[in-house]
C-alpha positions as CSV (number, residue, x, y, z in Angstrom):
1,M,116.6,94.4,95.8
2,V,120.2,94.0,94.7
3,P,120.4,95.7,91.3
4,D,121.7,93.6,88.4
5,M,124.5,96.0,87.8
6,S,126.4,93.4,85.7
7,A,123.6,93.6,83.1
8,T,124.9,96.9,81.8
9,H,128.6,95.7,81.7
10,R,130.6,96.9,78.7
11,P,134.2,96.1,77.8
12,S,135.1,99.7,78.6
13,T,134.1,100.4,82.2
14,T,131.1,102.6,82.5
15,G,129.2,104.2,85.4
16,L,130.3,103.8,89.0
17,R,132.4,100.8,88.1
18,R,135.1,103.3,87.2
19,F,135.3,104.0,91.0
20,L,133.7,101.1,92.9
21,D,133.5,97.4,92.2
22,L,130.2,95.6,92.5
23,Q,130.9,94.3,96.0
24,Q,131.7,97.8,97.2
25,Q,128.4,99.1,95.7
26,R,126.4,96.3,97.3
27,D,128.0,96.8,100.6
28,W,127.2,100.5,100.5
29,M,123.7,99.8,99.4
30,Q,123.1,97.5,102.3
31,G,124.7,99.9,104.8
32,K,127.7,97.7,105.5
33,T,130.5,100.1,104.6
34,T,131.3,103.8,104.4
35,L,132.8,104.7,101.0
36,R,135.9,106.9,100.7
37,D,135.1,109.9,98.6
38,A,137.4,112.4,96.8
39,D,138.9,115.1,99.0
40,G,137.8,117.9,96.7
41,R,135.3,118.7,94.0
42,S,135.8,119.6,90.4
43,E,133.7,122.6,89.4
44,S,132.5,124.7,86.5
45,L,132.5,128.3,87.5
46,E,130.4,129.2,84.5
47,L,127.7,126.7,85.6
48,R,127.9,127.9,89.2
49,L,127.2,131.5,88.1
50,K,124.4,130.4,85.7
51,Y,122.1,129.2,88.5
52,I,122.9,131.6,91.3
53,A,119.8,133.7,90.6
54,R,117.5,130.7,90.7
55,F,119.1,129.6,94.0
56,E,118.6,133.0,95.5
57,K,115.0,132.9,94.3
58,L,114.6,129.5,96.0
59,L,116.0,131.0,99.3
60,R,113.2,133.5,99.3
61,R,110.6,130.7,99.4
62,P,109.1,129.7,102.7
63,Q,110.2,126.1,102.1
64,A,113.8,127.0,101.6
65,Q,115.2,125.8,104.9
66,E,113.3,122.5,104.8
67,V,114.5,121.9,101.2
68,L,118.1,122.4,102.2
69,D,117.8,120.2,105.3
70,I,116.3,117.3,103.3
71,L,118.9,117.8,100.5
72,R,121.7,117.6,103.0
73,Q,120.3,114.3,104.3
74,Y,119.7,112.9,100.8
75,G,123.2,113.9,99.6
76,R,124.8,112.3,102.7
77,D,122.9,109.0,102.7
78,C,121.6,108.4,99.1
79,I,124.4,109.3,96.7
80,P,127.6,107.2,96.7
81,I,130.9,109.1,96.5
82,P,129.1,112.4,95.7
83,S,132.2,114.6,95.3
84,R,133.8,112.2,92.8
85,T,130.6,111.7,90.8
86,E,129.1,115.2,91.0
87,R,127.5,116.5,87.8
88,H,128.9,113.7,85.6
89,Y,126.9,110.9,87.3
90,W,124.3,112.8,89.2
91,S,123.0,116.4,89.3
92,V,120.6,118.6,91.2
93,S,118.5,121.3,89.5
94,C,117.0,124.4,91.1
95,L,113.5,125.4,90.2
96,P,113.6,123.3,87.0
97,S,111.5,124.5,84.1
98,T,110.1,121.0,83.4
99,P,106.4,120.4,84.2
100,G,105.4,120.0,87.8
101,K,106.9,123.1,89.4
102,A,109.5,121.2,91.4
103,L,111.6,123.2,93.8
104,I,114.6,120.9,93.2
105,R,115.2,117.7,91.3
106,V,118.0,115.1,91.5
107,N,118.8,113.2,88.3
108,A,121.2,110.5,87.1
109,S,121.7,109.2,83.6
110,W,118.3,109.9,81.9
111,M,116.3,109.4,85.0
112,E,114.7,111.6,87.7
113,L,115.6,110.2,91.1
114,F,114.1,112.5,93.6
115,S,112.1,115.8,93.6
116,L,110.8,118.2,96.2
117,Y,107.7,120.4,95.7
118,A,105.9,123.1,97.7
119,D,103.0,121.9,99.8
120,G,101.5,125.0,101.3
121,E,104.4,126.5,103.2
122,G,105.9,123.0,103.7
123,I,107.3,120.4,101.3
124,R,106.3,117.1,99.7
125,A,108.7,114.6,98.0
126,L,108.6,112.2,95.1
127,F,111.0,109.3,95.3
128,L,111.5,107.0,92.3
129,V,112.4,103.5,93.3
130,H,112.1,99.9,92.0
131,L,108.6,98.6,92.4
132,S,109.9,95.2,93.4
133,D,111.4,96.7,96.5
134,F,108.0,97.8,97.7
135,T,105.8,94.8,96.9
136,S,105.1,92.2,99.6
137,D,106.4,89.4,97.4
138,H,109.2,91.5,95.6
139,S,107.4,91.0,92.3
140,L,106.4,93.5,89.7
141,D,102.7,93.0,90.5
142,Q,101.2,96.5,91.2
143,G,98.5,94.8,93.3
144,Q,101.1,93.6,95.8
145,V,102.3,97.0,97.0
146,D,103.2,96.7,100.7
147,Q,101.1,99.5,102.1
148,A,101.8,98.6,105.7
149,F,105.6,98.8,105.1
150,L,105.1,102.3,103.4
151,E,103.1,103.5,106.4
152,R,105.8,102.4,108.8
153,C,108.4,104.5,107.0
154,V,106.5,107.8,107.7
155,T,105.3,109.7,110.7
156,T,101.6,109.3,110.0
157,P,100.0,107.0,107.4
158,E,98.3,109.8,105.5
159,D,101.7,111.3,104.7
160,V,102.4,108.6,102.1
161,S,100.9,107.6,98.8
162,Y,102.2,106.3,95.5
163,V,102.0,106.3,91.7
164,F,103.0,104.0,88.9
165,P,105.1,106.1,86.5
166,R,106.5,104.7,83.2
167,G,108.5,101.5,83.2
168,E,107.4,98.2,84.7
169,D,109.9,98.3,87.6
170,I,109.5,101.9,88.5
171,F,107.5,103.0,91.5
172,G,106.8,106.6,92.7
173,V,106.5,107.1,96.5
174,K,105.0,110.5,97.4
175,V,105.7,111.7,101.0
176,R,104.3,114.8,102.6
177,G,106.0,116.9,105.3
178,L,109.5,117.4,106.6
179,S,109.2,114.9,109.4
180,S,107.9,112.0,107.3
181,I,110.3,112.7,104.4
182,S,113.2,112.6,106.8
183,K,111.9,109.4,108.4
184,F,111.5,107.8,105.0
185,L,115.1,108.6,104.1
186,A,116.3,107.1,107.4
187,A,114.2,103.9,107.5
188,R,116.6,101.0,106.7
189,R,114.5,99.2,104.1
190,S,113.4,102.4,102.2
191,L,116.9,103.8,102.3
192,Q,118.3,100.6,100.8
193,A,115.7,100.8,98.1
194,I,116.6,104.4,97.3
195,R,120.2,103.5,97.1
196,A,119.5,100.5,94.9
197,F,117.6,102.6,92.4
198,N,120.2,105.3,92.4
199,L,123.0,102.8,91.8
200,T,121.1,101.3,88.9
201,H,120.9,104.6,87.1
202,M,124.3,106.0,88.0
203,N,125.7,102.8,86.6
204,R,124.1,103.5,83.2
205,G,126.7,106.0,82.3
206,R,127.1,109.8,82.1
207,N,124.4,112.0,83.4
208,A,122.3,113.7,80.7
209,Y,121.4,116.6,82.9
210,Q,124.9,118.0,83.6
211,A,124.0,121.4,82.1
212,S,121.3,122.0,84.7
213,H,123.5,121.2,87.7
214,C,123.2,123.9,90.5
215,Y,126.4,124.0,92.4
216,S,124.9,126.2,95.2
217,L,122.4,123.4,96.0
218,A,125.1,120.8,95.7
219,D,127.1,122.7,98.3
220,H,124.3,121.9,100.8
221,M,124.1,118.3,99.7
222,M,127.8,117.8,100.3
223,S,128.0,119.7,103.6
224,G,126.9,116.7,105.7
225,H,129.0,114.2,103.8
226,A,132.0,112.6,105.3
227,G,134.4,111.2,102.8
């Protein structure tokens, strides 16, 4: 699905249109281009210090290395120009206090994009995407979810399930295990769907969750990114 990014157009440029025109965004979403990011990052030292204790607590969890590995892949492949847009257009929280006991959560605008949870000593993920990218006819019919496609995006079929959160074009894909999460992030069609959803919400303006941004986690998200 190509997001209707023009629908949120304002006379004063908002969202990612400050940095990337719509064609650049579509080309990135479809894997046709590599975007040039900023050479450096702007940073709030106060905010970095605020969440160091939570980050160190996460590092003591048995899932820590898997979390950091997946975050590195997600930051490299799913967030456009992450250095230039860090905190103001997307953020990552560490052990957020919101219900669900997530280990990490990535947000943009007012929307949760991606979360990782403990699953025994391993991890499970929740991806929020457009429902129409995962139905066999690209409709909003919940009865048309393309189960075969979902199962092709993971290592074993039982690793994937789904939920219908709020909103008619929002779909939650639940994936268990490091191998299947990594495969889901790498599959061409699912990656394009993740990018489309992320563009939709990063284009809605400033991120409402800036105050919960964990720079220590973001360091790992950026470490695999080539500008």
